[in-house]
N, C-alpha and C positions, 0 to 999 in steps of 0.2 A: 532852571538850575539842573534839573534832571538830565536834560539833553547835553548840557556842558560836561557833566561827570561821565556820561557815556562816551562823549567825544574824547575825553582825556584817556579813558580806558582803552579805546580803540587806537589812539595814537601811541600809547604805551605798548600795546600788543604789536603794532607795526614795527616799532623800534626794536623790540626784543626779537621779532622775526628777522629783521635786517641784520642784527648782531649774530644770530645763529647761522644765517646763510654766509656772512662774512667769515665766521670761524670755520665753517665747512670748506670754503674756498681756500683759506689759509692752510688748513691741514692737508687738503688735496695737493696744493702746490708744493708743500714740503715733502710729502711722501712721493709725489710724482718725480721730484728731483732726485730722490734716492733711488727710485726705480730706474731712471735714465742712467745714473752713475753705475749701477750694477750691470746694466746692459753694455755699457762701454767697457767695463772690466772684463765681462765674459767675452766680448768680441776681441779684446786684446789677448786674452788667454787662448782663444781659437787661433789668432794669427801667430802667436808664439808656437803653439802646437804644430801648426802648418809649417812654419819656418824650420823648426827642429826636425820635423819628420823627413825633410829632404836630406838631412845630414846623418840621422841615426842608422840608416842601412850600412854606412861606411865605418861605423864604430865597432870596436871589439878587439878580440885577440885573434891573431893569425889571419889578418886581412892581406890578400895578395897585392903585390906591387901595382898592378894595373888599376885596381879599385882605389888604392890610395891616390894614384895620379888623377883618377877621375874626380875624387874628392877635392884635390888641390885645384883642379880646373874649375870646379863649382865654386870654391871659395874665391878664386880670382874674379870670376864673373860676378858673384854676389858683392864683393867689395867694390868693384868698378861701379855697379849699380847704386851701392850705398853712397859713394862719393858724389855721383851725379844727382841723386835725389836728396842729399843732405841728411839721410838717415844713418849717420855714422854709428849709432848704437847697435846696428845690425851687422857691423863689420866683424869679421872673424880673424883671430890671430892664430897662426899655425906655428908651433915650436918643434924644432928637431933637436932634441938633446943628444949630446954625444957627437961623434964625428964618423959616421958610417960612410964609406966611399960612394955608396949609391945615393946619398942625400947631399944636395948642395945646401950649405948653411952660410950665414954671414958670420962675422967675427964674434958677435954676441951669442951665437947659437940659436937665435930666434929670428923669426921673419914675420913681419906683417905683410900679408900677400896683397899688394895693390898693383894695378897696372901690369907692367911688363916684368915685375920681379917674380919670375917663374921658377918654381922649385919642382924637382922631380925625384922620385925614388927609383931604386934599381928594380927592374921588372923581370929579371932573369928567373929561371925555374928554381923553385925552392926558397925564394926570397919572400918572407912574410913580415908583417909589421903589427905592432900593437897600437891601436888608435883610440885615444881616450879624449873626453870632452870636459869642458869647464863651463859653468853657467854664471850669468850675472844675477843680481838680486831679483829680477823678474822671472827668471827661469829660461832665459834665452841663451842658447849656446853661443859663446863668444870666444872660446879658446879650444884649440885642438892640439893634442900632443901626439906626434908620430915617433915611435921608437922601433928600431929593428928588433925582431924577435930573435932571441939567442938560439 
C-alpha cells in the first residue's frame, strides 16, 4: 500500500511538471509572436524612412526648377516600378495648382504621374518653386504639391 501511494504522488508530480512546461511553451509562443510583430513594424518604418529620404532633399521653399524636374523624373520612375510590382500604395501624386506657363497641367490641375505623362517646370534663371509633401496614415509620402514661388 505504501508503494502505491508513492506511485500516485510521483504520477501527480509528473503531471504538474508537464502542466508547468506546457504553460511555459504557451507563454513563450504568445510573446514570441508579439516580438515578431514588433520586428515587422520596425522594418516597415525603416522602409518608409528610406523611401521618404529619397524625396525629402527636393522638398522646401525656393527649390530651383532643375531640382523640381529631377523630382518629377524620380516620381515617374517610382510610379512605373509601383505599377509593375503591384505596390500601388507607394505611388506618388504630384499636383500643380494654378496655371503657371512653365508647368504643364491637365484640366483638373492635378496629375498622377504614371508612364509617359511627363510634366516639366520652367528651369530658366530665377524660377523657383515651393515643394510640399503629404503623408498617408503610415507616414509614407504620397502627395507632392509644386507651386511657383512668387
